[in-house]
C-alpha positions as CSV (number, residue, x, y, z in Angstrom):
1,M,41.6,-18.1,-44.3
2,N,42.6,-18.5,-48.0
3,V,41.1,-21.7,-48.9
4,I,38.4,-24.1,-47.2
5,V,39.2,-27.8,-48.0
6,I,36.1,-29.8,-47.5
7,G,37.1,-33.5,-46.4
8,A,39.8,-34.8,-44.2
9,G,40.8,-37.9,-46.1
10,P,44.0,-38.6,-47.4
11,V,43.3,-36.2,-50.5
12,G,42.1,-33.2,-48.4
13,Q,45.0,-34.0,-46.0
14,T,47.6,-33.7,-48.9
15,A,45.7,-30.6,-50.4
16,A,45.9,-28.8,-47.0
17,L,49.6,-29.5,-46.6
18,L,50.3,-28.2,-50.0
19,L,48.5,-25.2,-49.6
20,A,50.0,-24.2,-46.4
21,R,53.5,-25.0,-47.9
22,W,52.5,-22.3,-50.5
23,G,51.8,-19.7,-47.6
24,L,48.3,-20.0,-47.8
25,D,45.8,-20.3,-44.6
26,V,43.7,-23.2,-44.9
27,L,40.5,-24.5,-42.9
28,V,39.7,-28.1,-43.3
29,L,36.2,-29.2,-42.7
30,D,35.1,-32.8,-42.1
31,Q,31.2,-34.0,-41.5
32,R,32.6,-36.9,-39.4
33,P,32.7,-36.4,-35.4
34,A,36.4,-37.5,-35.4
35,R,38.8,-39.5,-37.3
36,D,37.6,-43.2,-38.3
37,L,41.0,-45.3,-38.3
38,E,39.2,-48.5,-38.9
39,G,39.9,-50.9,-42.1
40,S,42.6,-50.7,-44.8
41,K,40.5,-49.2,-47.5
42,S,42.7,-47.6,-50.0
43,I,46.1,-49.6,-49.3
44,C,48.4,-49.2,-52.3
45,Q,50.1,-46.0,-52.9
46,Q,52.1,-45.7,-56.0
47,R,55.9,-44.2,-56.2
48,D,54.9,-40.7,-57.2
49,V,52.2,-40.2,-54.4
50,L,55.0,-41.5,-52.1
51,D,57.5,-38.9,-53.6
52,L,54.7,-36.1,-53.0
53,W,54.3,-37.2,-49.4
54,S,58.0,-37.2,-48.7
55,S,58.2,-33.9,-49.9
56,L,55.6,-32.8,-47.5
57,G,57.7,-34.1,-44.6
58,V,55.7,-37.5,-44.5
59,P,58.4,-40.2,-45.5
60,E,57.2,-42.6,-43.1
61,V,54.4,-43.8,-45.5
62,A,57.2,-45.1,-47.8
63,E,59.3,-46.5,-44.9
64,E,56.5,-48.1,-43.0
65,G,54.7,-49.6,-46.0
66,L,55.4,-52.9,-47.6
67,T,56.5,-53.6,-51.1
68,W,55.9,-57.2,-52.3
69,T,58.2,-58.6,-54.6
70,T,56.2,-61.0,-56.7
71,A,52.7,-60.9,-58.0
72,R,51.2,-64.3,-59.0
73,T,48.1,-64.9,-61.2
74,Y,46.2,-68.1,-60.9
75,Y,43.5,-69.7,-63.0
76,R,41.5,-72.2,-61.2
77,D,44.1,-74.2,-59.7
78,K,46.9,-73.5,-62.1
79,E,49.4,-70.6,-62.0
80,L,49.4,-68.5,-65.0
81,F,52.3,-66.3,-64.7
82,S,54.1,-64.3,-62.3
83,W,56.3,-60.9,-62.3
84,S,58.0,-58.4,-60.5
85,F,58.1,-54.6,-60.5
86,D,61.2,-52.5,-61.4
87,S,62.3,-51.3,-58.1
88,Q,64.7,-48.9,-59.4
89,G,64.8,-45.3,-58.0
90,P,65.3,-43.7,-54.7
91,L,61.8,-44.9,-53.6
92,P,60.0,-48.0,-53.9
93,P,57.5,-48.4,-56.8
94,F,54.6,-48.9,-54.6
95,V,53.9,-49.9,-50.9
96,N,51.1,-51.4,-49.1
97,I,49.9,-49.7,-46.0
98,S,46.3,-49.1,-44.7
99,Q,44.7,-46.0,-45.4
100,A,44.1,-45.6,-41.5
101,R,47.9,-45.5,-40.9
102,T,48.3,-43.0,-43.9
103,E,45.8,-40.8,-42.3
104,Q,47.6,-40.9,-39.1
105,L,50.8,-40.0,-40.4
106,L,49.4,-36.9,-42.6
107,D,47.5,-35.8,-39.3
108,A,50.7,-35.6,-37.6
109,A,52.2,-33.3,-40.1
110,I,49.1,-31.3,-40.4
111,A,49.2,-30.8,-36.4
112,R,52.9,-29.5,-36.9
113,E,51.4,-26.9,-39.6
114,P,50.2,-23.6,-38.0
115,R,48.6,-22.5,-41.2
116,I,46.1,-25.5,-40.9
117,E,43.0,-25.8,-38.7
118,V,40.9,-28.9,-39.0
119,R,37.1,-28.7,-37.7
120,W,35.2,-31.9,-37.3
121,D,31.4,-32.2,-37.1
122,H,31.1,-30.0,-40.1
123,E,28.7,-31.3,-42.5
124,V,28.4,-29.0,-45.6
125,T,25.0,-28.2,-46.2
126,G,24.9,-25.4,-48.6
127,L,27.6,-23.7,-50.8
128,T,27.2,-20.4,-52.8
129,Q,29.7,-18.1,-54.5
130,D,30.0,-14.6,-55.9
131,A,32.8,-12.4,-57.5
132,D,34.8,-12.3,-54.2
133,G,34.5,-15.7,-52.4
134,V,32.5,-18.7,-51.5
135,T,30.1,-19.0,-48.7
136,V,29.9,-22.5,-47.0
137,R,27.2,-23.5,-44.7
138,C,27.3,-26.1,-42.2
139,G,24.0,-26.1,-40.7
140,D,23.5,-22.8,-38.9
141,R,27.4,-22.0,-39.1
142,V,28.4,-19.8,-41.9
143,L,32.1,-19.8,-43.3
144,R,33.8,-18.0,-46.1
145,A,36.9,-18.0,-48.1
146,P,38.1,-16.7,-51.5
147,Y,38.4,-20.5,-52.7
148,V,37.1,-24.0,-52.0
149,L,38.4,-27.1,-52.8
150,A,35.9,-30.1,-52.3
151,C,37.7,-33.5,-51.5
152,A,34.5,-34.7,-49.7
153,G,34.4,-38.2,-51.1
154,A,31.8,-40.0,-53.2
155,R,28.9,-39.2,-51.0
156,A,29.2,-35.3,-51.3
157,H,25.9,-35.1,-53.1
158,A,25.2,-31.6,-51.5
159,V,28.5,-30.1,-52.7
160,R,27.9,-31.4,-56.3
161,Q,24.2,-30.3,-56.1
162,A,25.1,-26.8,-55.1
163,L,27.5,-26.4,-57.9
164,G,25.0,-27.9,-60.7
165,V,27.4,-30.7,-61.1
166,T,26.2,-34.2,-62.1
167,F,28.0,-37.3,-61.3
168,D,27.3,-39.6,-64.3
169,G,28.4,-43.4,-64.7
170,E,27.6,-46.8,-63.5
171,T,27.4,-49.0,-60.4
172,F,28.4,-52.7,-60.8
173,D,25.9,-55.1,-59.5
174,D,28.3,-57.5,-58.1
175,R,29.5,-56.8,-54.5
176,F,32.8,-57.2,-53.2
177,L,33.7,-58.6,-49.7
178,I,36.9,-57.1,-48.2
179,C,38.5,-58.7,-45.1
180,D,41.7,-57.6,-43.1
181,I,43.3,-60.3,-41.2
182,R,46.5,-61.0,-39.3
183,A,48.2,-64.5,-39.7
184,D,51.6,-66.0,-40.0
185,L,51.5,-67.3,-43.6
186,P,54.8,-68.6,-44.8
187,G,55.9,-67.8,-48.2
188,W,52.9,-65.3,-48.7
189,E,54.4,-62.4,-46.9
190,N,55.9,-60.8,-50.0
191,E,53.2,-61.9,-52.7
192,R,50.4,-60.5,-54.0
193,R,48.1,-63.2,-55.4
194,F,45.1,-62.9,-58.0
195,Y,42.7,-66.0,-58.6
196,F,40.5,-66.3,-61.6
197,D,37.8,-68.5,-60.9
198,P,39.1,-70.5,-58.0
199,E,37.0,-73.7,-56.9
200,W,36.4,-71.8,-53.6
201,N,34.9,-68.7,-55.4
202,P,33.6,-70.2,-58.7
203,G,33.0,-67.9,-61.7
204,R,34.5,-64.8,-59.8
205,Q,37.8,-63.9,-58.5
206,V,39.9,-63.2,-55.3
207,L,42.7,-61.1,-54.7
208,I,45.2,-61.3,-51.8
209,H,47.7,-58.4,-50.6
210,P,50.1,-58.5,-48.0
211,C,50.5,-55.6,-45.7
212,P,52.7,-54.4,-42.9
213,G,52.7,-56.2,-39.4
214,G,51.7,-59.6,-40.5
215,T,48.2,-58.5,-41.9
216,F,46.6,-59.4,-45.1
217,R,44.0,-57.8,-47.3
218,I,41.5,-60.4,-49.0
219,D,38.9,-59.2,-51.5
220,W,36.4,-61.8,-52.9
221,Q,34.0,-60.8,-55.9
222,V,30.6,-62.1,-54.4
223,P,27.0,-62.2,-55.8
224,P,24.7,-59.4,-55.6
225,D,22.6,-60.9,-52.8
226,F,25.5,-62.0,-50.7
227,H,25.0,-60.8,-47.0
228,P,27.8,-62.7,-45.1
229,T,27.6,-64.1,-41.6
230,K,30.3,-64.5,-39.3
231,D,30.6,-68.4,-40.3
232,D,30.3,-67.4,-44.2
233,I,33.4,-65.1,-43.5
234,S,35.2,-67.7,-41.5
235,E,34.7,-70.4,-44.2
236,K,36.0,-68.2,-47.1
237,I,39.2,-67.4,-45.3
238,R,39.7,-71.0,-44.2
239,Q,39.1,-72.0,-48.0
240,I,42.1,-69.8,-48.7
241,I,44.5,-70.2,-45.8
242,G,43.7,-73.6,-44.4
243,E,44.1,-74.3,-40.7
244,W,46.6,-71.5,-40.1
245,D,45.5,-69.4,-37.1
246,Y,44.2,-66.0,-38.0
247,E,42.7,-62.7,-36.4
248,L,39.9,-61.1,-38.2
249,I,40.7,-57.3,-38.0
250,W,37.8,-55.4,-40.3
251,Q,35.6,-56.5,-42.7
252,S,33.4,-54.7,-45.3
253,V,30.9,-55.3,-48.2
254,Y,30.7,-52.8,-51.2
255,H,29.9,-52.1,-55.0
256,F,32.2,-50.7,-57.4
257,H,31.5,-47.8,-59.2
258,S,32.4,-46.1,-62.5
259,R,31.5,-42.3,-62.3
260,I,32.9,-38.9,-63.1
261,A,31.8,-35.3,-62.3
262,S,30.5,-33.2,-65.2
263,R,32.9,-30.3,-64.0
264,M,35.8,-30.2,-61.8
265,R,35.9,-26.4,-61.7
266,V,32.9,-24.6,-61.0
267,G,34.1,-20.8,-60.5
268,R,36.0,-20.6,-57.1
269,V,35.5,-24.4,-56.3
270,L,37.5,-27.2,-57.5
271,L,36.5,-31.0,-56.9
272,A,39.1,-33.5,-56.2
273,G,39.5,-37.4,-55.5
274,D,36.3,-39.5,-55.1
275,C,34.3,-36.2,-55.1
276,A,35.0,-35.8,-58.6
277,H,35.7,-39.3,-60.0
278,L,35.1,-43.0,-58.9
279,V,36.8,-45.9,-60.4
280,A,37.1,-49.7,-59.4
281,P,40.1,-50.6,-57.5
282,F,41.9,-52.8,-59.4
283,G,44.8,-51.3,-60.4
284,A,45.0,-49.1,-57.4
285,R,43.8,-45.7,-59.4
286,G,41.6,-44.2,-56.7
287,L,43.8,-42.5,-54.2
288,N,46.7,-42.5,-56.6
289,S,44.8,-40.0,-58.9
290,G,43.1,-38.2,-56.1
291,V,46.4,-37.2,-54.7
292,P,47.6,-35.7,-58.0
293,D,44.4,-33.8,-58.1
294,A,45.3,-32.2,-55.0
295,E,48.8,-31.2,-56.0
296,N,47.4,-29.7,-59.4
297,A,44.8,-27.9,-57.6
298,A,47.0,-26.5,-54.7
299,W,49.8,-25.0,-56.9
300,K,47.2,-23.3,-59.3
301,L,45.1,-22.2,-56.3
302,A,48.4,-20.7,-54.6
303,F,49.7,-19.0,-57.8
304,V,46.1,-17.2,-58.4
305,A,45.7,-16.4,-54.5
306,R,49.2,-15.0,-54.3
307,G,48.8,-12.8,-57.6
308,W,51.6,-14.9,-59.7
309,A,49.0,-16.1,-62.3
310,P,45.5,-14.9,-63.5
311,E,42.4,-16.6,-62.7
312,E,42.2,-18.4,-66.1
313,L,44.9,-20.7,-64.6
314,L,42.2,-22.4,-62.6
315,E,40.4,-23.5,-65.6
316,T,43.2,-25.7,-66.6
317,Y,42.9,-27.7,-63.5
318,H,39.6,-29.0,-64.9
319,T,41.1,-29.5,-68.3
320,E,44.0,-31.6,-67.1
321,R,42.6,-33.5,-64.3
322,H,39.3,-34.3,-65.8
323,A,41.3,-35.6,-68.8
324,A,43.2,-37.7,-66.2
325,A,39.9,-39.1,-64.6
326,R,38.5,-40.0,-68.1
327,E,41.7,-42.1,-68.9
328,N,41.4,-43.9,-65.5
329,L,37.8,-44.7,-66.3
330,E,38.9,-46.1,-69.5
331,V,41.3,-48.1,-68.3
332,T,39.4,-49.6,-65.2
333,A,36.4,-50.0,-67.5
334,A,38.2,-52.5,-69.5
335,T,39.6,-54.2,-66.6
336,M,36.1,-54.6,-65.3
337,R,34.7,-55.8,-68.5
338,F,37.4,-58.6,-68.2
339,L,36.7,-59.2,-64.5
340,V,33.0,-58.8,-64.4
341,P,32.0,-59.6,-67.9
342,G,28.3,-58.3,-68.6
343,T,27.5,-60.2,-71.8
344,E,27.8,-63.5,-73.0
345,E,30.4,-62.4,-75.7
346,Q,32.6,-60.6,-72.7
347,R,32.2,-63.8,-70.8
348,R,33.4,-66.1,-73.8
349,H,36.2,-63.8,-74.4
350,R,37.4,-64.1,-71.0
351,R,37.1,-67.8,-70.9
352,D,39.2,-67.9,-73.9
353,V,41.9,-65.8,-72.9
354,L,42.2,-68.0,-69.5
355,D,41.8,-71.3,-71.2
356,R,44.8,-70.3,-73.4
357,A,46.8,-68.8,-70.7
358,A,47.2,-65.8,-73.1
359,I,49.5,-63.7,-70.6
360,D,49.3,-60.5,-72.4
361,E,45.7,-60.5,-72.9
362,V,45.0,-61.2,-69.1
363,D,43.5,-57.7,-67.4
364,S,43.7,-57.8,-63.5
365,G,44.3,-54.3,-63.5
366,R,46.9,-51.9,-65.0
367,F,48.6,-50.4,-62.0
368,A,48.4,-46.8,-61.4
369,E,50.5,-44.3,-63.3
370,P,50.8,-40.6,-63.4
371,Y,48.7,-38.9,-66.0
372,W,50.8,-37.1,-68.9
373,Y,49.6,-33.6,-69.7
374,V,51.0,-33.8,-73.2
375,D,47.9,-32.3,-74.6
376,S,47.6,-29.6,-72.0
377,P,47.3,-25.8,-72.9
378,L,50.2,-25.6,-70.6
379,T,52.5,-27.8,-72.2
380,T,54.8,-26.6,-75.0
381,P,55.3,-29.5,-77.6
382,E,58.7,-30.3,-79.2
383,R,58.8,-32.4,-82.3
384,S,62.2,-33.6,-81.1
385,R,60.9,-35.0,-78.1
386,P,57.7,-36.8,-78.7
387,F,55.2,-38.6,-76.4
388,A,56.0,-42.2,-76.7
389,G,52.5,-43.1,-75.5
390,R,51.4,-45.5,-72.9
391,P,54.3,-47.6,-72.1
392,P,54.4,-51.5,-71.3
393,K,53.2,-52.6,-67.9
394,G,55.7,-52.1,-65.4
395,A,58.0,-49.5,-67.7
396,T,58.5,-46.0,-67.5
397,V,57.9,-43.4,-70.2
398,P,60.9,-41.5,-71.7
399,P,60.9,-37.7,-70.7
400,A,58.9,-35.2,-72.9
401,P,56.8,-32.1,-72.5
402,G,53.9,-33.3,-70.4
403,V,55.4,-36.1,-68.7
404,I,56.3,-36.0,-65.0
405,L,60.1,-35.7,-64.4
406,P,61.8,-38.7,-63.7
407,D,62.6,-39.2,-59.8
408,L,66.5,-39.7,-60.1
409,P,69.0,-39.8,-57.5
410,I,71.4,-36.8,-57.4
411,P,74.2,-36.1,-55.0
412,A,72.1,-33.8,-52.8
413,G,69.2,-36.5,-52.6
414,R,66.6,-36.9,-55.3
415,L,65.9,-34.7,-58.6
416,R,62.5,-33.9,-57.5
417,D,63.3,-32.4,-54.4
418,L,64.3,-29.3,-56.7
419,C,60.9,-29.2,-58.3
420,R,58.3,-28.2,-55.9
421,D,59.1,-24.8,-54.5
422,G,58.2,-23.0,-57.8
423,F,59.2,-23.5,-61.6
424,L,62.5,-25.1,-62.3
425,I,64.7,-24.4,-65.3
426,L,67.3,-26.8,-66.0
427,L,70.0,-25.9,-68.6
428,G,71.8,-28.4,-70.4
429,E,75.4,-26.7,-70.4
430,M,76.9,-23.8,-68.8
431,R,75.1,-20.7,-69.5
432,D,74.3,-17.4,-67.8
433,S,71.7,-18.6,-65.5
434,G,71.1,-15.3,-64.0
435,L,70.2,-13.9,-67.1
436,F,67.4,-16.5,-67.7
437,A,66.2,-15.8,-64.1
438,Q,66.1,-12.0,-64.7
439,L,64.2,-12.3,-68.0
440,V,61.9,-14.6,-66.8
441,G,61.3,-12.7,-63.5
442,K,60.0,-9.7,-65.8
443,V,56.9,-11.6,-66.7
444,T,56.0,-13.2,-63.3
445,T,56.8,-13.0,-59.7
446,A,56.3,-16.5,-59.1
447,P,59.1,-18.5,-57.6
448,L,61.7,-19.7,-59.9
449,A,65.1,-21.5,-59.9
450,V,67.3,-21.9,-62.8
451,R,70.0,-24.6,-62.4
452,E,72.6,-26.0,-64.9
453,L,72.7,-29.8,-65.0
454,A,76.3,-29.8,-64.4
455,E,75.9,-27.8,-61.2
456,V,73.0,-30.4,-60.1
457,D,75.2,-33.5,-60.9
458,G,78.7,-32.8,-62.0
459,T,79.2,-36.5,-63.1
460,G,77.3,-36.1,-66.2
461,T,75.0,-39.2,-65.3
462,L,71.9,-37.1,-64.8
463,A,72.1,-35.4,-68.1
464,E,72.9,-38.9,-69.8
465,T,69.8,-40.5,-67.9
466,L,67.7,-37.7,-69.0
467,G,68.9,-37.7,-72.5
468,A,69.6,-33.9,-72.1
469,V,71.9,-32.4,-74.9
470,P,73.9,-29.2,-74.8
471,G,71.8,-26.1,-75.8
472,E,68.4,-27.5,-74.3
473,A,66.3,-25.8,-71.3
474,W,64.0,-27.9,-69.5
475,V,61.1,-25.9,-68.0
476,V,59.4,-28.0,-64.9
477,R,56.3,-27.0,-63.4
478,P,55.8,-27.0,-59.6
479,D,54.0,-30.4,-59.6
480,A,57.3,-32.0,-61.5
481,H,55.7,-32.2,-64.9
482,I,57.8,-31.2,-67.9
483,A,56.1,-28.1,-69.2
484,A,58.8,-27.7,-72.0
485,I,62.0,-29.1,-73.5
486,I,63.6,-26.4,-75.7
487,P,66.3,-27.0,-78.0
488,H,69.0,-24.4,-78.6
489,A,67.0,-22.2,-75.8
490,G,67.5,-18.7,-75.4
491,P,65.8,-16.7,-72.5
492,E,63.1,-15.5,-74.7
493,S,61.9,-19.2,-75.5
494,V,62.1,-19.9,-72.0
495,T,60.2,-17.1,-70.9
496,A,57.6,-17.7,-73.6
497,A,57.1,-21.4,-72.2
498,V,56.7,-20.1,-68.7
499,S,54.4,-17.4,-69.7
500,R,52.3,-20.3,-71.6
501,C,52.3,-22.5,-68.4
502,L,50.9,-19.5,-66.4
503,R,48.4,-18.6,-69.1
504,L,50.0,-15.2,-69.1
505,S,50.0,-15.6,-73.1
């Protein structure tokens, strides 16, 4: 095998499918005896994650998931504001769907892939590496591969310890009760509701999400010493839904964590998902950052393993995804300071914001968005295309080097359908595309496609939407991020951008 993936959750499943698509043989290990399909867990999947899963032959997550239309925020018994997502694009902005169902759909795709083998009941107890590969021990069983991608979740203590990686951060004292219920609640089926300080949970908050099949996910912030009985849970649910009939499907109580691994790459081992970073769930930045970890790791592992790039490329996995994790920690830490204020000053600030109904200052979790690799060593900056900074909530960022390519409809399907088989070079006018491909091919044998925008979309709509101008060349990475936008581009400047993106120069 070429890569051992530790962990068969959604991040590990995604990584295995991506590595197999790149032509690598993958062994997936999981310590559990079998798949556990209980509970909604990570329910909210962002558009770019749905795009990636669709490209892997799993469009059902987007098709089966539910996209609510309205988000309502309340303070005590008063509605502060409501808003809706921009639903433009070939895929919904997000869907709600249980993690259990997502895992089932990814499992089905894995079962169709002969390059992937999954072994359950394989708890990793030791891990060592040398110049040629990595040795993984599961009790008395010894396995070996050139590379390992650890997606083993937050409790992967043995893996991090074996690598000498710390997992620094904090755990919040307050606990959170989660319940999945099935109920017919007219008017609630397409609304997400967030309650600050309701009379039935004073001083804390409650979040309610609709999910497919007439189910709802309810999250209560509860005191640190809260240990619910069946009657406690029934009372809490009744306080919200009244006398409507309901079925309790699943429940759990847990703490929120804010932690990050000191390193996400140690030699031939990469760490991804909850194994590398933990964030509070408000804003859905957990799984929605773990899946981009998997994609970033997979194309780089494949390019190194297949001889298309030097091993130095792997270090940029740590550079890029550690920066992404730090940003997610920053955003969610600000949210938690508002939701769970730890000082009297923070509590006063929250009361003041809510009492004033200061809509722009209410922080119930900025929704997950892709990380933009504008400062990455793989990105070629361009003064005429500066990064515009973090956009307003719900808005998209204009295309620029480091930003993910917009997922736009084209006559053949979606623009990103062209992106994930290697490097994509988009030319802004009729050029000698064969010459571009020939010259870039002299520096790397990595997969490469050169397309003219007029060829991709002869109407001119695509070029207009991107803001592409004649003479430009757009270099797009295998994970659909823009590596360079080059004005007055020639084959040499395009070749230089590709070389930079592969750490060839």
